[in-house]
N, C-alpha and C positions, 0 to 999 in steps of 0.2 A: 219392482223397485224403480223408483223415479230417479232419473239421472239429471244432473245440473246442465245448464247450457254450456258451461266451461268444459264439462266432461264430454259432451257431444261434439264440441268444436275441436277438442284434442283427439278425438277418436280417429283411428285409421281404418274404420270400417269401409269397405268398398262393396257397393251393391253390385250384384251380378247383372250386367247389361243383357236384358232379354227382350228383344223386339216382339216376340210372340206374346209374352205376358203383358207388355205395354199395349199391344193391340187388343188383347183380352180385356184389359181394364177399360179402354175406350169403348169397347163393345158393351161391357156391363153398364157403363154410365149412359150410353146411347139407348139401351133397352129401358133403363129407368126413365129417362126423359120421354121416350116414345110412349111408354105406358101411362105416364101422367098426362101427356098431350091427348091420348085417346080415352082417358078416364077408364082405363082397363085395369081393374084391381087384380085380376088373375095374373096378368102379365107383370104387374108391379110386384106381386108376391114372388114370382119366379126370378125377378131381378135382385131379390134380397136373400141374404142368408137367414135361416130361421131365428137366429139370435141377434139379428141386426138392431142397431141403435140409430135413432134420428134425433138430433138435438139442435137447439138454438142456444148457443152459449151466452148470448146477451139478453137480459130480461128487460121488459118495459119499465120496471121499477129502478133501473140503473144498476142492478146487481149482475155480477158474473158468477155468483156462487151456484154450483150445480143444483142445490136444493131449491133455488128460486127460479130456475130457467125451465123452459119447456123442453121435455125430454120424453121420447117414446121408445120403450124397450120391448123388443120382440116384433116379429112381423105383423101379428094381429094388431098391436097398438099403432104401428106405422100405417097399416092399411086403414084403420079407423080414422086416424088423423087426416090422411089424404082423401078418404071418402067424404068426410065432413067439409074439408077445404074445397074440394071439387064440386060439392053439391051447390055451392054458390054459383049464381049466373055470372060468370066472368069469362073473358076471352084473353088468351095469352098472345101478346104481340111478339114481334121479332126481338131476339136477344141482341144487345149491342155491346161494343167494347169488350168483346170476349177474349180472354187469354187463358191458355191451358198449360199447366206444368204437370209432369208426371215423373215419378221416380223411375230410375233405370230398370228396376226389377218389376215394375208394374203394380206394386202393392199399394200405392197411394197416388191419387190424382187430385189436382187442385184446379178449380175453374173460378176465374173472376169475371163478372159480367154485370151488365145493367139490364134489368128486366122492365117490361112495360105490360101491365095487365089492365084491361078495361073492365071495370066493375059494373054490376047490374044497373047502378044509377047513372052510368055514363062517365063516372069519375075515372081518371087515369091514375093507377097506382104504379109509381116508378120507384124503384129501389136499387141500390147497389148490393151485390152479393159476392161473397167468397164462399165457395163450397169446398170442403175437404171430403173426399171419398176414400175410404179404406176398402180394398178389394181382397176377397179371399175366395179361392176356388171359382173364379170367374163371376162372382156375384158381389154385391155391395154388402159389406159387413157393418159399416159405420158411416154416417153422414153428419158432418157439422156444417150447419148453414148459418153463416155470419151475415147479418143484415143490420140496417139501421132500425132498431126496434121501435123507435118513436114513429117513424113513417109507417111501419107495418101496423102498429097498434091503432093509429089514427084511421088507416084505411079499413081495418077489419073490426073496429069498434071495441078494442080491448082497452082497459084502463092504463093510463100512463102515470108513472111515479110511484112512490111508496104506498103500500096498502094501508099503512098506519103512520101518517106523518107525525114527526116528533114535535 
């Protein structure tokens, strides 16, 4: 059941403050980043729950409807996405302007950052990111990667705008 913003703001829910679970969430996300950096698909699989979801909520056509966004459901689909992405000749630069927020119970972690990737043709791909990581049993269950989709589409050769302009 979906709750309204007003319901959530009125809620007196208090998350249990659990430093061990917060550390576990940070470790789960660290393992995820390390696996991608090493291009290690086995380690990436271990960082994810079997039913994990990885999604980009904003589409290059301007839509935020789930049916039109890029969404990978299940570990195999996520691994295939990262295998294809990492097959490109690109180098990850240092992350900048990084800010991390984590829920008291360690179930959700947010990272805001600016990334810089050097593409095979020598072009620098810079984008701003907000990641939402949902953590379950010490592994990542859901990732939402919020980016500027126009910058991403231009860098990686995906079409921009409506597929069927009116």
